[in-house]
C-alpha positions in Angstrom: -0.1 0.2 0.2 1.0 3.5 -0.9 0.2 6.4 1.0 0.5 9.8 -0.7 -1.2 13.1 -1.8 -2.4 15.1 -4.8 -3.1 18.7 -5.4 -6.7 19.8 -6.0 -8.0 22.4 -8.0 -8.4 24.4 -5.0 -4.5 24.0 -3.9 -5.3 21.4 -1.0 -3.5 18.6 -0.3 -5.6 15.5 -0.8 -4.6 11.7 0.5 -4.9 9.0 -1.1 -3.8 4.9 -0.9 -3.0 2.6 -3.4 -3.0 -0.7 -4.0 -0.9 -3.3 -5.8 -1.2 -6.5 -6.9 2.0 -8.3 -5.6 1.9 -11.7 -6.8 -0.5 -11.8 -9.9 -1.2 -9.6 -13.1 -3.3 -6.5 -12.8 -6.6 -7.2 -14.6 -8.1 -3.7 -14.1 -7.9 -0.7 -12.2 -11.0 0.2 -9.4 -11.6 3.4 -8.0 -13.6 3.8 -4.1 -15.4 6.5 -3.7 -16.0 6.8 -0.2 -19.6 7.7 1.5 -20.2 10.4 3.9 -18.7 10.4 7.8 -16.3 8.2 6.4 -12.6 7.9 5.1 -10.2 6.0 2.7 -9.2 4.2 5.8 -12.7 2.2 6.2 -12.0 0.6 2.5 -8.2 -0.8 3.5 -9.7 -4.5 4.0 -11.7 -4.2 0.7 -8.6 -2.8 -1.2 -6.4 -5.3 -0.1 -8.6 -7.7 -0.9 -8.9 -6.6 -4.5 -5.0 -6.3 -4.9 -4.4 -10.0 -4.1 -7.0 -10.6 -6.3 -5.6 -8.6 -9.6 -6.5 -5.4 -8.8 -5.1 -2.2 -9.0 -7.0 0.0 -6.0 -7.2 3.6 -5.5 -9.5 5.2 -3.0 -8.9 9.0 -1.9 -10.6 11.2 1.0 -12.7 13.6 -0.3 -12.0 17.1 0.3 -14.8 18.2 2.7 -15.4 14.5 4.3 -12.3 13.7 6.2 -13.1 16.8 8.8 -15.7 14.7 9.8 -14.3 11.2 10.6 
């Protein structure tokens, strides 16, 4: 798992996680967008499962939601 940041259009840092398959060829990529009052960490276990099944997984915090979690 890689944890990093990117800059949004309004110059805020948005945190994201990237899960990459380690032993299999990449099938596809999945983008997970969390719901209200959640953060990306809630989906870490599911993201690991998908990565172990051969998928690249990206999940990021929505800019206005991580203040409430």
